[in-house]
N, C-alpha and C positions, 0 to 999 in steps of 0.2 A: 411138703410144700414151704417155700419161703413165705414168711409172713411180714407184714409191715409192722414195725414197732409202734404199739398202740400207746396205747393204753396200758404194740407191734405193733407198737406197732403199732388209736384204731378208730372224715366222711367227706372231704371237700373235693377231691379231685374227680369224682364223678361228674361233678360241675364242668369240668372241660369237655367231656363227652356230651353231657346234656346240653350244654351251650351250642356245641356243634350241630347237634340234632335240630335244635330249636332256632338258631339264627345264624346260619351259615353265611349269610349276605350281610349281616349288620356288623358294624365296626365294634372293636374292643370296648371301648367307653360305653356304648349302649348295652352290650352284653353285661357288663359289670353292674349297671344301674338296674337290670331286670332280674337278678338272681339274689336269692337270700338263702342263707344256711343257719339253721339253729335247731332248738329243741321246742317240741310242743309243751305248752304250759297249761292250756285250757282249751276246751272244745265245746262249741255251742251247736249242738246237732240240728236244733230247729232252724237256725239261721244258716247253717252249713259254713261256720266260720271258725278258724282256728286263732289261738294266741300263740305267737312264736317268740321266743327269747333268742335273739340271734347271737352269734358267736362273738359279735362285737359289743354285746350287751344291751342292745336295744330291745324294746317291745314293740311288736307289729301285729296288728290285726290283719288276718288274712282271709279274703272272701273267696268262695268257690262257687261254681254254678254248674249246670248240666254239660258245659263244653270242658270243664276241667278234666285232665287225665291223671291217673294215680297209678304209680308203679313201685313195687316193694323190691329192694336189692338185698340179697343175703349179705350179712356183715362181712363174710370172708371173701367176697368176691371183688375183683379189681376191674370189673368191666361192666357195661349195661346188658351184655347178651343175656343173663340169667335173670333180668328184672321181670317180674310178673305182674300182671293187671290186677289191681285192688280197686276198691271204692271208699267213698269218705268214712263209712262206718267202720272200716278196718283200721283206722288211724287212731292211736292211743295217746294219752298224755305221757310224755317221757320219750316218745319216739324222736328220733333225728330226721330231719327233712331238709331237702334241697328244693327251693321253690323257684320255678320260672315264672316270673310276674308278666301279666298282660301289659301293665303299664307300672312304671317306677313310683314310688311313694315314700315318705319318711314314716308314717304311722300306720296307715291302712293301704293295702294293695289288693289287687284281684289276681288270683292265681291262673296260669294257664296250663302248668304242668306241676306235679309234686312227685319227687322221689323220696321214698320213705326207708328207714331202717328201724326195724322193731325194737324197742327197748330191751326186752327180755332176750332176744336172739343176740343183741350187741352185747349185753352183759355176759352172756354164755360164752361168746367168742373172746371176749377180754380175759375171762377166767381161764380158758383153754391156752390163751397166749401166754398169760402169766405163769401158768404150770409148766409150759414148754420152756420158758426161760429159767424156771427153777431147776428143771431137769437136765437141760441141754446148754445152760449158759455157764460162763466163767466171769469172773471180775478181777481186776488187779491194776497194775501200774506198768506203763510202757518204760522199758529200760534200753532198748536198742531197736533201731530200724534199718533193715536192709532194703533199700529202694529197689535195687537190681532184681531181687527175688520176690519183691512185695511181701516180705515177712517182717513179723514183729516179734521181737524177744521180750518177753514180759515176766514179771513177778506176779503170779496169780495165786489167789487163796486156795490152798489144798486142804486135805484132811488134817494135817499136822502143821499148818501154818503156811507162810508164803513159799511157793515153790516155782522154779523156773519153767517156762513153757514158750515153745516157739509156735507162733500163730501164722498160719498161711492165708493170705488174702488175694491169691493169685486168680481165683474163680470170680464169679459174678456176685460180688460182695456189696451190700448196701452200707454206707457209711452215713452217720449223722453226728454232728457236733453240737454239744450243749452250749447254751448261752453262758457268759461268764459268771452270772450270778444266779443260775437257775438249774435245778435238776428236773425241771418239767420237760417231758418230752414234746410238749406242745410249744415250748420255747426254743426247742432245737432246730437245727436247719440242715438240709442236705450237705454233705461234705465229700471228701475223697481221701484216699491214701496220703496224698501229698500233704494234707494238712495235719497229720499225726505228728506229735511231738514227744520226745523223751520226757518223761515225767507226767504225761497224761494219765488220767484214771479212765478206765473203759469198762464197759460190759460187752461181751461178745456171745452170739448164739452160733452154735455149730456142733462139731463132733471131735471129741478127743481120740487120740490113738490108743491102742490097747496099753502101752506102757505109760500113758498120760503125759508124754514129754512134748508131744505136738498137738495142735488144735487147727482144724479146718473151719474156717469162718464162713457164716452165711451173712450175718449182720453185725455191725460194730458200731456202738454209741459211746462217744468219748468227749473228754472235756478237762480242763485244768483248773477248775474252780473250787475243787475239794480242799479241805484244810490240810496242813502238813502232817498231822499225826494220822489222819486217815490215809495219807498217801504212803506213809512210812510202814503203816501196818496192814496195807491192802484191805482196809475196811470196805465193806459193800457200800457203793454209792447208794444213796436213799432216793432212787429214781421214782418220780411221780409219773404213772401211766395214764395221765388224763388224755383225753382225745385230743388230736391234732387240731390247731386252729385253722381257720379259713385261709389265712396267709400262707401256712406251710403246704396245705393241701393243694393250693393253686399252683405250688411249684412242681408238682408231678406231671407225669406225661398224660397227654391227651388220652380219654378213654379209661383212665384209673378210677375205680370206684371207692378207693380208700378215703376220699374225702368226706364219705357219709359217715365213717366209723368214729 
């Protein structure tokens, strides 16, 4: 299964589906004010309150009541279909949450709906994704681009140093481009084959041919901010697999649950 680069790849696009379920008739500005994404930092079980550190860095006190609904989303799911009903005691410090608030507020809000990703499950999924990139990933430098065939000729790190490889991107490949000054995936943005440039450094996830001269890509993340020595020697980009920010998760399609990861 193709994975989103987290972490793959790893929470805020569930927001799109949740908002559709919660407020189909409200305008986008109203929807934006009534949703909060972040991490649980404290729990007051007696008062049924949560302290949330949002992805924007704010601290918010979240109040719940008998009318609040709770759903847990598996960290590798990209839709709400497999979300399961839970209750307030099932929430733990460190969990990721998407809150649909009854009313907007800056420091204290009341929750109508909570979508939760469990901290331990999310950590396990991130580790599995990191392992998949170690096992099925390559990294290197773009040396030529064939737009007609949607192929990249690259100098990739091999067992005995840089080796040429032709990367096919003709299938349903996910592209992301790093910010000019950051190797954090949370600072990258959705991209396309057309934005690739000769000299870009990249990491690609996919499958090598038996003779290791070709590579069929599933995901490619690339950028041109690495130093010249790293580019010349095909050094591994030091990518930070932190979770995507709210801004990037909102860029994904409606019904995508990757926003929670």
